[in-house]
GUKOL-556244 format. One record per residue (C-alpha): residue number from 1; z, x, y. Coordinates in pm, whole numbers, plus 50000, padded with zeros to 5 digits. Layout:
BEGIN
{i->NUM&c3->Z&c1->X&c2->Y}
...
END
This chain:
BEGIN
{i->1&c3->49599&c1->52178&c2->51888}
{i->2&c3->49215&c1->52203&c2->51833}
{i->3&c3->49120&c1->52188&c2->51471}
{i->4&c3->48785&c1->52238&c2->51324}
{i->5&c3->48738&c1->52125&c2->50969}
{i->6&c3->48412&c1->52298&c2->50852}
{i->7&c3->48144&c1->52206&c2->50606}
{i->8&c3->48334&c1->51943&c2->50409}
{i->9&c3->48181&c1->51618&c2->50260}
{i->10&c3->48266&c1->51382&c2->50535}
{i->11&c3->48306&c1->51037&c2->50431}
{i->12&c3->48354&c1->50737&c2->50663}
{i->13&c3->48364&c1->50428&c2->50431}
{i->14&c3->48263&c1->50188&c2->50691}
{i->15&c3->48335&c1->49830&c2->50611}
{i->16&c3->48366&c1->49746&c2->50242}
{i->17&c3->48202&c1->50086&c2->50184}
{i->18&c3->47882&c1->50006&c2->50382}
{i->19&c3->47764&c1->50136&c2->50716}
{i->20&c3->47966&c1->50441&c2->50728}
{i->21&c3->47889&c1->50819&c2->50675}
{i->22&c3->47855&c1->51050&c2->50384}
{i->23&c3->47719&c1->51393&c2->50465}
{i->24&c3->47805&c1->51760&c2->50480}
{i->25&c3->47936&c1->51832&c2->50833}
{i->26&c3->48213&c1->51968&c2->51066}
{i->27&c3->48475&c1->51753&c2->51209}
{i->28&c3->48643&c1->51865&c2->51537}
{i->29&c3->48977&c1->51721&c2->51632}
{i->30&c3->49155&c1->51758&c2->51963}
{i->31&c3->49413&c1->51561&c2->52155}
{i->32&c3->49502&c1->51336&c2->51855}
{i->33&c3->49128&c1->51217&c2->51848}
{i->34&c3->48802&c1->51296&c2->51658}
{i->35&c3->48592&c1->51449&c2->51935}
{i->36&c3->48286&c1->51530&c2->51725}
{i->37&c3->48129&c1->51502&c2->51375}
{i->38&c3->47835&c1->51714&c2->51297}
{i->39&c3->47757&c1->51886&c2->51616}
{i->40&c3->48047&c1->52054&c2->51780}
{i->41&c3->48149&c1->51930&c2->52125}
{i->42&c3->48046&c1->52145&c2->52409}
{i->43&c3->48314&c1->52394&c2->52504}
{i->44&c3->48513&c1->52318&c2->52174}
{i->45&c3->48711&c1->52639&c2->52076}
{i->46&c3->48922&c1->52586&c2->51775}
{i->47&c3->49276&c1->52699&c2->51749}
{i->48&c3->49255&c1->52647&c2->51367}
{i->49&c3->48965&c1->52637&c2->51118}
{i->50&c3->49010&c1->52459&c2->50794}
{i->51&c3->48738&c1->52559&c2->50546}
{i->52&c3->48646&c1->52244&c2->50364}
{i->53&c3->48363&c1->52365&c2->50146}
{i->54&c3->48361&c1->52171&c2->49817}
{i->55&c3->48617&c1->51932&c2->49953}
{i->56&c3->48600&c1->51574&c2->50077}
{i->57&c3->48705&c1->51495&c2->50442}
{i->58&c3->48801&c1->51122&c2->50449}
{i->59&c3->49009&c1->50902&c2->50669}
{i->60&c3->49378&c1->50902&c2->50624}
{i->61&c3->49486&c1->50649&c2->50364}
{i->62&c3->49644&c1->50315&c2->50493}
{i->63&c3->49911&c1->50179&c2->50232}
{i->64&c3->50011&c1->49818&c2->50274}
{i->65&c3->50326&c1->49849&c2->50051}
{i->66&c3->50583&c1->50128&c2->50073}
{i->67&c3->50968&c1->50096&c2->50070}
{i->68&c3->51132&c1->50370&c2->50230}
{i->69&c3->51487&c1->50271&c2->50154}
{i->70&c3->51616&c1->50343&c2->50488}
{i->71&c3->51826&c1->50201&c2->50656}
{i->72&c3->52094&c1->50114&c2->50385}
{i->73&c3->51969&c1->50257&c2->50046}
{i->74&c3->51951&c1->50626&c2->50144}
{i->75&c3->52051&c1->50721&c2->49774}
{i->76&c3->51730&c1->50592&c2->49687}
{i->77&c3->51505&c1->50751&c2->49948}
{i->78&c3->51535&c1->50880&c2->50309}
{i->79&c3->51288&c1->50856&c2->50572}
{i->80&c3->51220&c1->51239&c2->50574}
{i->81&c3->51160&c1->51256&c2->50182}
{i->82&c3->50942&c1->50941&c2->50168}
{i->83&c3->50721&c1->51022&c2->50485}
{i->84&c3->50671&c1->51369&c2->50349}
{i->85&c3->50566&c1->51209&c2->50010}
{i->86&c3->50317&c1->50982&c2->50218}
{i->87&c3->50169&c1->51292&c2->50395}
{i->88&c3->50133&c1->51490&c2->50068}
{i->89&c3->49955&c1->51187&c2->49927}
{i->90&c3->49708&c1->51173&c2->50213}
{i->91&c3->49875&c1->50855&c2->50354}
{i->92&c3->49877&c1->50843&c2->50730}
{i->93&c3->49972&c1->50483&c2->50787}
{i->94&c3->50201&c1->50272&c2->50585}
{i->95&c3->50342&c1->49916&c2->50609}
{i->96&c3->50715&c1->49887&c2->50492}
{i->97&c3->50867&c1->49543&c2->50388}
{i->98&c3->51190&c1->49405&c2->50562}
{i->99&c3->51411&c1->49418&c2->50252}
{i->100&c3->51629&c1->49703&c2->50396}
{i->101&c3->52000&c1->49680&c2->50433}
{i->102&c3->52058&c1->49543&c2->50702}
{i->103&c3->51734&c1->49334&c2->50690}
{i->104&c3->51466&c1->49403&c2->50949}
{i->105&c3->51544&c1->49067&c2->51134}
{i->106&c3->51666&c1->49229&c2->51470}
{i->107&c3->51452&c1->49406&c2->51704}
{i->108&c3->51674&c1->49688&c2->51751}
{i->109&c3->51646&c1->49784&c2->51384}
{i->110&c3->51282&c1->49778&c2->51409}
{i->111&c3->51286&c1->50001&c2->51718}
{i->112&c3->51520&c1->50245&c2->51543}
{i->113&c3->51295&c1->50273&c2->51240}
{i->114&c3->50990&c1->50337&c2->51445}
{i->115&c3->51155&c1->50591&c2->51672}
{i->116&c3->51284&c1->50782&c2->51368}
{i->117&c3->50943&c1->50779&c2->51217}
{i->118&c3->50764&c1->50908&c2->51525}
{i->119&c3->51007&c1->51200&c2->51555}
{i->120&c3->50930&c1->51310&c2->51205}
{i->121&c3->50536&c1->51295&c2->51287}
{i->122&c3->50443&c1->51277&c2->50921}
{i->123&c3->50301&c1->50926&c2->50901}
{i->124&c3->50266&c1->50613&c2->51103}
{i->125&c3->50488&c1->50330&c2->51023}
{i->126&c3->50423&c1->49953&c2->51046}
{i->127&c3->50728&c1->49746&c2->50961}
{i->128&c3->50709&c1->49386&c2->50853}
{i->129&c3->50974&c1->49169&c2->51023}
{i->130&c3->51166&c1->48916&c2->50803}
{i->131&c3->51040&c1->48583&c2->50787}
{i->132&c3->51394&c1->48422&c2->50772}
{i->133&c3->51721&c1->48566&c2->50872}
{i->134&c3->51865&c1->48784&c2->50606}
{i->135&c3->51581&c1->48673&c2->50384}
{i->136&c3->51791&c1->48380&c2->50296}
{i->137&c3->51506&c1->48131&c2->50334}
{i->138&c3->51704&c1->47914&c2->50584}
{i->139&c3->51676&c1->48003&c2->50952}
{i->140&c3->51336&c1->48163&c2->51090}
{i->141&c3->51375&c1->48475&c2->51287}
{i->142&c3->51270&c1->48545&c2->51631}
{i->143&c3->50923&c1->48654&c2->51540}
{i->144&c3->50813&c1->48707&c2->51911}
{i->145&c3->51086&c1->48955&c2->51976}
{i->146&c3->51017&c1->49128&c2->51638}
{i->147&c3->50657&c1->49169&c2->51730}
{i->148&c3->50739&c1->49315&c2->52058}
{i->149&c3->50959&c1->49567&c2->51878}
{i->150&c3->50650&c1->49663&c2->51668}
{i->151&c3->50644&c1->49429&c2->51361}
{i->152&c3->50279&c1->49381&c2->51228}
{i->153&c3->50367&c1->49065&c2->51043}
{i->154&c3->50641&c1->48870&c2->50855}
{i->155&c3->50743&c1->48887&c2->50513}
{i->156&c3->51014&c1->48766&c2->50257}
{i->157&c3->50953&c1->49087&c2->50056}
{i->158&c3->51034&c1->48982&c2->49685}
{i->159&c3->51260&c1->48689&c2->49791}
{i->160&c3->51094&c1->48357&c2->49751}
{i->161&c3->51148&c1->48084&c2->50008}
{i->162&c3->51285&c1->47808&c2->49787}
{i->163&c3->51272&c1->47541&c2->50060}
{i->164&c3->50909&c1->47450&c2->50109}
{i->165&c3->50991&c1->47277&c2->50435}
{i->166&c3->51128&c1->47610&c2->50573}
{i->167&c3->50805&c1->47792&c2->50453}
{i->168&c3->50584&c1->47533&c2->50622}
{i->169&c3->50757&c1->47561&c2->50952}
{i->170&c3->50752&c1->47937&c2->50933}
{i->171&c3->50383&c1->47902&c2->50886}
{i->172&c3->50339&c1->47678&c2->51166}
{i->173&c3->50506&c1->47895&c2->51397}
{i->174&c3->50320&c1->48201&c2->51281}
{i->175&c3->50000&c1->48018&c2->51318}
{i->176&c3->50073&c1->47917&c2->51682}
{i->177&c3->50108&c1->48274&c2->51790}
{i->178&c3->49867&c1->48439&c2->51560}
{i->179&c3->50116&c1->48638&c2->51333}
{i->180&c3->50029&c1->48697&c2->50974}
{i->181&c3->50258&c1->48594&c2->50698}
{i->182&c3->50275&c1->48840&c2->50411}
{i->183&c3->50410&c1->48684&c2->50080}
{i->184&c3->50436&c1->48791&c2->49709}
{i->185&c3->50366&c1->48450&c2->49531}
{i->186&c3->50649&c1->48386&c2->49294}
{i->187&c3->50810&c1->48061&c2->49183}
{i->188&c3->51185&c1->48127&c2->49223}
{i->189&c3->51264&c1->47925&c2->48884}
{i->190&c3->51014&c1->48079&c2->48670}
{i->191&c3->51021&c1->48430&c2->48798}
{i->192&c3->51344&c1->48570&c2->48685}
{i->193&c3->51253&c1->48758&c2->48384}
{i->194&c3->51206&c1->49127&c2->48344}
{i->195&c3->50860&c1->49153&c2->48137}
{i->196&c3->50538&c1->48969&c2->48157}
{i->197&c3->50572&c1->48660&c2->47907}
{i->198&c3->50385&c1->48732&c2->47592}
{i->199&c3->50402&c1->48860&c2->47242}
{i->200&c3->50554&c1->49207&c2->47351}
{i->201&c3->50832&c1->49068&c2->47557}
{i->202&c3->50911&c1->48824&c2->47256}
{i->203&c3->50914&c1->49110&c2->47007}
{i->204&c3->51135&c1->49330&c2->47245}
{i->205&c3->51369&c1->49034&c2->47317}
{i->206&c3->51307&c1->49073&c2->47678}
{i->207&c3->51298&c1->48766&c2->47917}
{i->208&c3->50944&c1->48686&c2->48028}
{i->209&c3->50783&c1->48598&c2->48359}
{i->210&c3->50486&c1->48358&c2->48283}
{i->211&c3->50156&c1->48382&c2->48464}
{i->212&c3->50233&c1->48025&c2->48622}
{i->213&c3->50519&c1->48177&c2->48809}
{i->214&c3->50254&c1->48329&c2->49027}
{i->215&c3->50002&c1->48045&c2->49024}
{i->216&c3->50232&c1->47768&c2->49101}
{i->217&c3->50352&c1->47974&c2->49403}
{i->218&c3->49990&c1->48036&c2->49510}
{i->219&c3->49887&c1->47685&c2->49481}
{i->220&c3->50187&c1->47588&c2->49712}
{i->221&c3->50107&c1->47870&c2->49974}
{i->222&c3->49730&c1->47781&c2->49989}
{i->223&c3->49821&c1->47421&c2->50051}
{i->224&c3->50062&c1->47512&c2->50329}
{i->225&c3->49788&c1->47771&c2->50469}
{i->226&c3->49530&c1->47504&c2->50458}
{i->227&c3->49752&c1->47253&c2->50658}
{i->228&c3->49883&c1->47513&c2->50907}
{i->229&c3->49584&c1->47746&c2->50963}
{i->230&c3->49808&c1->48066&c2->50926}
{i->231&c3->49667&c1->48393&c2->50842}
{i->232&c3->49805&c1->48490&c2->50506}
{i->233&c3->49822&c1->48804&c2->50308}
{i->234&c3->49929&c1->48791&c2->49949}
{i->235&c3->50114&c1->49101&c2->49814}
{i->236&c3->50054&c1->49250&c2->49463}
{i->237&c3->49876&c1->48993&c2->49266}
{i->238&c3->49924&c1->49052&c2->48911}
{i->239&c3->49733&c1->48790&c2->48685}
{i->240&c3->49374&c1->48679&c2->48621}
{i->241&c3->49475&c1->48317&c2->48686}
{i->242&c3->49585&c1->48418&c2->49041}
{i->243&c3->49266&c1->48616&c2->49113}
{i->244&c3->49059&c1->48290&c2->49032}
{i->245&c3->49275&c1->48082&c2->49280}
{i->246&c3->49228&c1->48370&c2->49541}
{i->247&c3->48859&c1->48365&c2->49485}
{i->248&c3->48846&c1->47984&c2->49521}
{i->249&c3->49076&c1->47992&c2->49832}
{i->250&c3->48843&c1->48241&c2->50014}
{i->251&c3->48538&c1->48046&c2->49916}
{i->252&c3->48696&c1->47734&c2->50081}
{i->253&c3->48733&c1->47936&c2->50406}
{i->254&c3->49111&c1->48005&c2->50406}
{i->255&c3->49214&c1->48306&c2->50611}
{i->256&c3->49366&c1->48492&c2->50325}
{i->257&c3->49372&c1->48853&c2->50210}
{i->258&c3->49530&c1->49015&c2->49916}
{i->259&c3->49618&c1->49350&c2->49753}
{i->260&c3->49692&c1->49491&c2->49399}
{i->261&c3->49898&c1->49790&c2->49309}
{i->262&c3->49809&c1->50103&c2->49136}
{i->263&c3->50050&c1->50026&c2->48853}
{i->264&c3->49875&c1->49691&c2->48760}
{i->265&c3->49527&c1->49835&c2->48793}
{i->266&c3->49586&c1->50083&c2->48520}
{i->267&c3->49877&c1->49982&c2->48300}
{i->268&c3->49979&c1->49684&c2->48077}
{i->269&c3->50293&c1->49553&c2->47918}
{i->270&c3->50208&c1->49763&c2->47613}
{i->271&c3->50302&c1->50059&c2->47799}
{i->272&c3->50655&c1->49956&c2->47810}
{i->273&c3->50662&c1->50111&c2->47462}
{i->274&c3->51029&c1->50151&c2->47342}
{i->275&c3->51186&c1->50015&c2->47655}
{i->276&c3->51064&c1->50272&c2->47889}
{i->277&c3->51253&c1->50182&c2->48201}
{i->278&c3->50987&c1->50377&c2->48422}
{i->279&c3->50775&c1->50065&c2->48338}
{i->280&c3->51023&c1->49811&c2->48493}
{i->281&c3->50824&c1->49693&c2->48788}
{i->282&c3->50822&c1->49391&c2->49013}
{i->283&c3->50586&c1->49213&c2->48937}
{i->284&c3->50603&c1->49309&c2->48572}
{i->285&c3->50311&c1->49487&c2->48401}
{i->286&c3->50087&c1->49208&c2->48249}
{i->287&c3->49832&c1->49194&c2->47963}
{i->288&c3->49481&c1->49363&c2->47924}
{i->289&c3->49288&c1->49055&c2->48033}
{i->290&c3->49497&c1->49045&c2->48351}
{i->291&c3->49429&c1->49402&c2->48411}
{i->292&c3->49072&c1->49391&c2->48359}
{i->293&c3->49038&c1->49080&c2->48609}
{i->294&c3->49238&c1->49264&c2->48876}
{i->295&c3->49005&c1->49584&c2->48839}
{i->296&c3->48692&c1->49359&c2->48865}
{i->297&c3->48838&c1->49168&c2->49159}
{i->298&c3->48908&c1->49482&c2->49357}
{i->299&c3->48561&c1->49597&c2->49290}
{i->300&c3->48392&c1->49283&c2->49413}
{i->301&c3->48615&c1->49249&c2->49724}
{i->302&c3->48808&c1->48950&c2->49628}
{i->303&c3->49108&c1->49165&c2->49623}
{i->304&c3->49102&c1->49353&c2->49963}
{i->305&c3->49306&c1->49658&c2->49924}
{i->306&c3->49477&c1->49895&c2->49672}
{i->307&c3->49859&c1->49973&c2->49742}
{i->308&c3->50090&c1->50228&c2->49618}
{i->309&c3->50372&c1->49962&c2->49578}
{i->310&c3->50610&c1->50281&c2->49643}
{i->311&c3->50962&c1->50186&c2->49559}
{i->312&c3->51179&c1->50491&c2->49504}
{i->313&c3->51461&c1->50441&c2->49263}
{i->314&c3->51751&c1->50663&c2->49203}
{i->315&c3->51838&c1->50812&c2->48855}
{i->316&c3->52146&c1->50614&c2->48796}
{i->317&c3->51953&c1->50283&c2->48858}
{i->318&c3->51673&c1->50373&c2->48620}
{i->319&c3->51879&c1->50537&c2->48346}
{i->320&c3->51994&c1->50201&c2->48210}
{i->321&c3->51870&c1->49943&c2->47936}
{i->322&c3->51522&c1->49820&c2->48040}
{i->323&c3->51646&c1->49464&c2->48148}
{i->324&c3->51929&c1->49622&c2->48370}
{i->325&c3->51726&c1->49913&c2->48519}
{i->326&c3->51628&c1->49856&c2->48878}
{i->327&c3->51254&c1->49765&c2->48922}
{i->328&c3->51029&c1->50011&c2->49115}
{i->329&c3->50847&c1->50346&c2->49110}
{i->330&c3->50739&c1->50611&c2->49340}
{i->331&c3->50364&c1->50596&c2->49425}
{i->332&c3->50279&c1->50730&c2->49759}
{i->333&c3->50164&c1->51070&c2->49622}
{i->334&c3->49969&c1->50890&c2->49350}
{i->335&c3->49767&c1->50639&c2->49561}
{i->336&c3->49456&c1->50845&c2->49606}
{i->337&c3->49435&c1->50994&c2->49259}
{i->338&c3->49491&c1->50636&c2->49109}
{i->339&c3->49224&c1->50483&c2->49339}
{i->340&c3->48985&c1->50765&c2->49247}
{i->341&c3->49024&c1->50712&c2->48883}
{i->342&c3->48979&c1->50325&c2->48916}
{i->343&c3->48660&c1->50398&c2->49118}
{i->344&c3->48522&c1->50627&c2->48851}
{i->345&c3->48597&c1->50383&c2->48563}
{i->346&c3->48411&c1->50115&c2->48759}
{i->347&c3->48127&c1->50330&c2->48859}
{i->348&c3->48181&c1->50280&c2->49233}
{i->349&c3->48052&c1->50512&c2->49486}
{i->350&c3->48311&c1->50745&c2->49668}
{i->351&c3->48276&c1->50565&c2->49993}
{i->352&c3->48349&c1->50224&c2->49834}
{i->353&c3->48645&c1->50348&c2->49646}
{i->354&c3->48793&c1->50506&c2->49957}
{i->355&c3->48739&c1->50186&c2->50146}
{i->356&c3->48992&c1->50005&c2->49942}
{i->357&c3->49260&c1->50245&c2->50058}
{i->358&c3->49147&c1->50307&c2->50416}
{i->359&c3->48912&c1->50086&c2->50610}
{i->360&c3->48979&c1->49763&c2->50401}
{i->361&c3->49380&c1->49770&c2->50430}
{i->362&c3->49316&c1->49852&c2->50808}
{i->363&c3->49105&c1->49558&c2->50839}
{i->364&c3->49389&c1->49353&c2->50692}
{i->365&c3->49619&c1->49484&c2->50964}
{i->366&c3->49371&c1->49397&c2->51227}
{i->367&c3->49473&c1->49360&c2->51581}
{i->368&c3->49844&c1->49389&c2->51475}
{i->369&c3->49816&c1->49758&c2->51515}
{i->370&c3->49683&c1->49763&c2->51876}
{i->371&c3->49426&c1->50001&c2->51984}
{i->372&c3->49447&c1->50178&c2->51651}
{i->373&c3->49265&c1->49875&c2->51502}
{i->374&c3->48935&c1->50011&c2->51634}
{i->375&c3->48936&c1->50341&c2->51413}
{i->376&c3->49225&c1->50310&c2->51172}
{i->377&c3->49090&c1->50389&c2->50800}
{i->378&c3->48764&c1->50543&c2->50967}
{i->379&c3->48635&c1->50863&c2->51061}
{i->380&c3->48436&c1->50799&c2->51384}
{i->381&c3->48386&c1->51000&c2->51708}
{i->382&c3->48647&c1->50901&c2->51941}
{i->383&c3->48864&c1->50758&c2->51677}
{i->384&c3->49214&c1->50848&c2->51583}
{i->385&c3->49261&c1->51188&c2->51431}
{i->386&c3->49412&c1->51077&c2->51096}
{i->387&c3->49228&c1->51270&c2->50824}
{i->388&c3->49289&c1->51333&c2->50460}
{i->389&c3->49114&c1->51662&c2->50311}
{i->390&c3->49118&c1->51648&c2->49922}
{i->391&c3->48969&c1->51836&c2->49619}
{i->392&c3->48774&c1->51570&c2->49411}
{i->393&c3->48695&c1->51826&c2->49128}
{i->394&c3->49065&c1->51876&c2->49039}
{i->395&c3->49233&c1->51677&c2->48751}
{i->396&c3->49601&c1->51700&c2->48717}
{i->397&c3->49886&c1->51539&c2->48524}
{i->398&c3->50167&c1->51387&c2->48708}
{i->399&c3->50509&c1->51564&c2->48666}
{i->400&c3->50766&c1->51314&c2->48822}
{i->401&c3->51008&c1->51608&c2->48866}
{i->402&c3->50776&c1->51780&c2->49124}
{i->403&c3->50725&c1->51462&c2->49344}
{i->404&c3->50848&c1->51498&c2->49707}
{i->405&c3->50965&c1->51136&c2->49696}
{i->406&c3->51347&c1->51125&c2->49649}
{i->407&c3->51305&c1->50867&c2->49372}
{i->408&c3->51130&c1->51060&c2->49068}
{i->409&c3->51044&c1->50784&c2->48851}
{i->410&c3->50677&c1->50673&c2->48791}
{i->411&c3->50495&c1->50500&c2->48496}
{i->412&c3->50224&c1->50768&c2->48560}
{i->413&c3->50450&c1->51049&c2->48467}
{i->414&c3->50232&c1->51237&c2->48181}
{i->415&c3->50534&c1->51222&c2->47949}
{i->416&c3->50512&c1->50843&c2->47970}
{i->417&c3->50149&c1->50744&c2->48016}
{i->418&c3->49954&c1->51059&c2->47918}
{i->419&c3->49714&c1->51000&c2->48196}
{i->420&c3->49534&c1->51249&c2->48377}
{i->421&c3->49439&c1->51177&c2->48731}
{i->422&c3->49156&c1->51306&c2->48955}
{i->423&c3->49174&c1->51454&c2->49303}
{i->424&c3->49442&c1->51643&c2->49484}
{i->425&c3->49526&c1->51637&c2->49864}
{i->426&c3->49474&c1->51969&c2->50022}
{i->427&c3->49545&c1->51878&c2->50402}
{i->428&c3->49661&c1->51575&c2->50589}
{i->429&c3->49627&c1->51540&c2->50965}
{i->430&c3->49829&c1->51251&c2->51152}
{i->431&c3->49700&c1->51216&c2->51515}
{i->432&c3->49534&c1->51549&c2->51509}
{i->433&c3->49841&c1->51736&c2->51386}
{i->434&c3->49874&c1->51892&c2->51045}
{i->435&c3->50131&c1->51682&c2->50861}
{i->436&c3->50081&c1->51839&c2->50518}
{i->437&c3->49906&c1->52136&c2->50374}
{i->438&c3->49904&c1->52253&c2->50007}
{i->439&c3->50004&c1->52594&c2->49922}
{i->440&c3->49714&c1->52840&c2->49860}
END
């Protein structure tokens, strides 16, 4: 189908919000590609015209952290529901961790997951393979075979590798073949609490996770990365001290990137209130100083990408005492709005804000996504036809009951946070096909 998106504010964020495009223009899409921006291509006759006056036409968002709960945990979410949520949130590419059941440590499982996602045509799916078999931290997986099956990197999800020798060998192997290792820095002995260590956790009687649970792990992985030369991506940093270690590692020339979740960018441990299980997250919400450091680090580029940390949780796993509730929240439909609010609060330009959710996470993926690497997260002529059209003038309040995700729990539910968010997606295109369109 040939689609013409007319007279919208076309934004290509470029690299770190620079060198892109910001103008009122038409966008012509055909054959899964953007064939023209501005001047319509010769002989182009649209089958469908989308009136984008007053709207922003941006690249489809790239989310580096989204659990889909399939295979194995379909009670929490199914591929159909979660990819529909992604399209409704303007997300056209997402990375899923390997902690499914069974674990993504066999090529056949990866191929099956990618095949199912392709058939649904709602969002591009890039799985991470397990770094160790069964995520048990002992035997390494067959990384070469998993890469051929479609894995874009290797991860332990939220399960730390307790044996440093195993982690060192994994990094050596990955570095040899140019694979990226994705890790959430967490000391296995200090990271077993349910809330951030501090006055609030003490007052509520909740077991605390100290900031050093993150920084001790960071120091270890940085030393291993320095020794092996591996390309490292750090998932969901949560502390001010961790940000400073990351900044020093980048200044020292380590090949490291990092992301932060929408929850930690806007919320703190105070939002737990009276044991609100919707605020039970992993990593836990931290103090105001940590939030301020994370917000500033994302703005100055120390943190590379903003992620939804989408982890849908079923009702029966959330409606429990805080310490017993399953950590996680649905976030795919909220990524754009949460990012826009952060950008407004920080005084960033719209291209710079969108870069943290599109071109920058695409840069983190790099050559692992093949030919898509040239244009993912961008709006360029000849590039992939992944487009998000949204209304920047709308302000809305999140009603978790209306989310398309099967897991209807989020800290941003208005009844919990009272937070109003800007921007609503009107239309999402994936490979030139309409994957979502809001009701008129």
